[in-house]
Phi, psi and omega in degrees: 000318179298318180296322178296317179297318180296320178296317179295321177296321178295316178299318180297319182291322182283321185249045186298325183294303178296329178295313180296319176299320179295319179296315181296313180294324178294318178297317180295314181299314183290315184289324186263330187251321190261308189301315184306311179282324183296317184296314179296319180294325176297314180299312181297319179295319179296318177296316179301315180301317182290323177293316179298321180292319181294324181267359178058046179263123182237029179293117185294335181290339173295324176298315182296313181297319179297317178298320180294322188271330189258338175082183180302144341261029185294329177300315178290325181297314182289333174290324177294323175298317180300316179294324179298321183269349178226066186296340181275352186253139181267359190299311181300321179294329182270349180262340191305313182287343182273315187265359177275084187225171179297149178283159176302324180298316179292318182296319184282309187286327184254305187288306186292315185278312187274324185268303181279342179052042175057036182286345172230171179289148181298314178302321179295316180298314179294324178294318179298328182278316191263335180299315176300326179295314181295318179297312180295322178295318180299314180295320180295317179296321177298322185278325192241359181291133178268113184297338180292344180292348178289340179289143181241099183253354184273145178290141179267138178260138181298146180294118185232135180299323179297324179294319179297316178297323177295317176301317181296315180297316178296320181296318179296313180300314180294321183292320178298313180298314181291319181296319178294320179296317179292326176299321178298320178295319179299316181293315181298315181288332174295321176296315180300315180297319179295322177294316178298314181294331178297326182261348188222047181297331179243018183257120183298319180297318179296319178296321179295317179298315179298322179300321184275344187285309187218132193296317183294314177293323178297320178294322178295323178297318178300315183299320185270003185281343180069036181260163181301156185301318182300316180291323178300314179297317181299311180293328180292311181292330176294317179291325175299322180289320183281313177092334180097162180297326180301318180293324177298316179294321176298316180297317178298324183294320187254348187232002189295341180292333185233353181240131176280119181292327177298315177294323180300313180296319178299317179296321178298319178296318177298315179298321178295320179295315179296318179296317179298314181297315181293316181294318179298319179299314183287321185278312190261332182267305181274345176054048183284323182289000000 
């Protein structure tokens, strides 16, 4: 461990410029783009999880809707909660990689407006992103849903205002801790991407690695690559489906107790294949764009 720290200190001293640029860009990205929406969604998701647990509600489509609406990494988080409360069921473990995707707010405000610059219609862009998720979720629920979960054997607690306030306090505490942890990952991966870009500004392999590492930086690379619109849209929806290595590390950080990361990566690959097939069909076969 000491040797690793010494190596990192040496790297920081030698590459202080790209490291500092990475920290600054990571802080800006997290503070201005990610944290405002992420923190509120974390609080709401935490409250939702506690209410569902208190009422013993195990409807899998609630997991899907939550993943669609709240974005990374809440989809995986609510699946880990599902596995915690249904340890005999594989459904949460098999859905995590599918519904852990960007929120509509992130897709519209950042991806659609800033990256794609409205080069396609908004309904088409959202359909390309979310239709594969819904299809894969439907198939997963058919295969892995445990019909016994419809039984309600847990005692119901009366709706109490004090209980709601207690849920809110717990949700805020949990959200602050999780949001800070995820912020550290965003900054660290921003530094890594800046170091890679420092040495490989004209290197295709370096650009590809940076593209796969962190979604926000990867999307910026797509925008600045000067490639045709069709390919830009294709690479954008693929990265939205995959999320990047940073999202995998974030998911492992907060959900590894109840979610298998190996299964999560496999699910992401399946979702990417379905997204690629659907996007290719619409763009190159049906020529809709």
